[in-house]
N, C-alpha and C positions, 0 to 999 in steps of 0.2 A: 648128917641128912639139914638140920639147919643153916650150916652154913651152906651147902647147896642151891638148895630153895631160895637164900636171899640173894646168892650170887647170880642167879637167873634173876628174882626181879629186882634187884639193884642196880643189877650190873650191864642188864640186859632188856628187858621190860620196863623198867621205867623210863632210862633216856631216850628210849625209843620212843616212845609217849610222848614223853616232853619234844622230841627233834618235828614228830608228827604234825604237833597242834602250834609250833614255832614256821612251819613253815607254812598249813595251810592260813595260821593267822596273822604272820608277821614277815611274811618273806624274805624282803627285801633288807629287813634286819636283822631277820638267820642268817641273811650269806655275807654280812659284814658291809652294808650298807655300801656298797660299792657303787663307785661312781663311774659308768663308761659312756664313751664317747661315742660321736653319730658311728661311728667305720665300728663299732664292736668291741673297741679296747677297752680293758679300764686303767683308769688312768688314778685311779686311785679312792680313799675312801673316806667318805665325812665323818668316820668318828674319828682318823688318824692324820695330825699333822705333817705336811712333810717341807722343808728345805726350799724357800723361791730366794734368790741372790740377786736377779739381775732387776736394776733401775726399774722395768716393765712391768712387772710383777710387784703385788701387796706382799709384805715380809709377815711369817706370821711372827708366835714368841721364839723368846731362847730357848734353846733344847739342851738340859741335861742329861739324856739318853744317851750315851756312847757318845758313837762320832756323828753328832746331830740325826734324830728323831730314827736311832734304830730301836726299832719294835724290839727286838731280845732285848735290848738293854734299858727297858725303859725304870725309871728312876729317881729322884730328883736328887739332888747334889749333898744335902744334907749338910748344907753350911747353914749355918743360927747366923743371928743380927749383929751378934759380934765379933764375925770372923770379917780379918781384914781379909782375906782372898773373895768371898763375897762382892763387902765392901768395892777393893779395887776394880771387880768384875763390872757391878754396875755404875759404876764411873766412866769406866771404858765405854759401857755399852749405851750410857747414856751418852757422848759426847760423838760417838759415830753415829747414833743415831738422830742426833738435832744437823750435822755437817751430811750426812743425806738425805735426810727431806726439807733442807734449808731453811732449820730453826733459827730462832738468834741464843742466847746464853742464857737467857732472862726466861725464855718458852718452856713451860712445863711439860714434861714426858709422861706419858701416859707410864704406870706402873709393870704392864702386862709386855708395854715393850722391849722391855732390861731386866725382865724376870721371868726365870721358866716357870715352867708350870710345876706342879707334885709329878705327874708322867715324866714329863716331857717331849710329849706326843700330842697338847694340846692342840683343835681344828681351829681352834677360832680366834678369834683378838678382840678385844672391845671397840666401839664406833668411834670414837673416841680417837685411837688409832689407828683405824683405817680413814679416819677425815686428815687427817695427818698427814699420811703417807696418800691422801689422795692426785693433789697437785705435784708429787712428782711421777707420778706411774701416767694422769695425764699426758705430761711434757715428755715424758718420754717413747709415749705412745699415739702422742702428735693430737690429744684428744680435749675438749675443755673437762676441765675440772668440773665441771656442773651435770656432762654426760657419766663420768666416770662417777660421782656421787648419786647418781640415778643406781646407777649397777652396785654403787653401796647398800643403798637402803633397799635395793630389791633382795638383796643375799644376806641381809640383816636377818637373826634369826631373834624372836621376842622371850621374853623371861619367862623357866618354866609355869607352866598353869595363869601366866599372865603377870605374878607376883615376883614367885623365885628365883633370883639370882639378877642378871642384867643382861640388855643384849647384847648378842655376839656376830659379828661377822665369820661366816667359814673361811679361811683364807682360799683353799682350794677349790673351791666352787664360784667363789666369786675370779680368780686368776682364770677360771675354765671359762668364763661366762666372756670376760676383757678378751680371749683368745677369741671366741665366735664370733666376735666384733667382724 
């Protein structure tokens, strides 16, 4: 009898109550924080990174999730700091990042531009990463760098509670804003 009562309460009533509260109090978050275009199509989620490779788009962090941003295979690479495979991958990513963004060999590259997040699905890049990509994006779109940087600032999320973590730029939202210009 206890099993039946607990099954009804824990597997039926409790989830329904939590679902109902979430739908009332936080409907956007409870439904996946989806980004919906003006025509009603779902373009993505604020919480999941997507791969953008064209020069006219800001590029996200590298992904270790399956075949790139595969939520079914979300995970890190599990390669440690002494891993030659990781060191080689980072060296290759640094060279590619510098070449793609027209940086000199001595220019510093932000860590988030060459290292995958632990989930492999991080939707944010650092403000510095976005600033370094802005000239490439501006050139590919025929915009001024100042206009692109205005959009970067408009789509920069401040640290949680104003002090926890660093400011981050949501790549999906920023790229959609660029497409909407």
